[in-house]
N, C-alpha and C positions, 0 to 999 in steps of 0.2 A: 791673276793669271800670269804666270811667268813663262816667257819664251826663252829657251836655252838653245844655243847653237852647239851641236855636237856632230863632229865629222861632216860639217857643211850642211847639216839638216836642222831645221828648227823643230823643236819638240814642245808641245804644250803640256807642261808638267801638271798643271791644275786639272786638265781633263783626264789624264791618265790616273792621277791620284783619286779623283772623284769616281772614275770607272772602277778602280780597284776597291774603293770603299763600298760602292754599290754592289759589286760582285760579292764581296764578303758578306754584306748585309743580306743579299738575296740568298746566298748559301746558308746563312744562319737561319733565315726564315724557312727555307726549304727543309733544312735539317730538323727544325722544330716541328714543322707540319708532319714530316715523315715519322718522327719519333711519336708524336701524338696519335697518328694514324696506326702505327705499329702497336702502340699501347692499347688502343681501342680494339684492334683485331685480336690481340693476345687476350684481352679481357673477355671478349666474346667467346673465343675458343675455350678459355678456362671455364667460363660460365656453362657452355654447352657440355664440356667434359664433366664438370661437377654435377650438372643436371642428369646426365646419363648414369653416372655412378650412383647418385641418390635414387634414381628410378630403379636401377638394378637391385640396390640394397632393399628398397621398399618392396619390390617384387619378391625377393627371396624371403623377406620377413613375412609378407602376406602369405606366401606359399607355405611356410612353416606353420603359421597360425592355422591356416585352413587344414593342413595335414593333421595337426594335433586335434582340432575340433572334429574332423572326420573320424580319426582314430577313437576319440572318446565316445562319439556317437555310436560308432560300430561296436565298441566294447559294451556299451549300455544295452544295445539291442541284442547282442550275443548273450549277455548275462540274463536276459529275461527269459 
């Protein structure tokens, strides 16, 4: 721990240096946590969006298949 006299005041360089290191480390940890949280939220949003798109595609495909089956059945009944 070094005490330095500047303009008549004693400063503890070690404490300030340690404080800055701690602040930077805390900032990095916070940034890392925020990044991971953002990634998880983005992943969940993407998953939900993909699920909705897949559901809509499946619904449309099912509707088309049902329509074709109904049309064929109607055609067969009409032909009789």
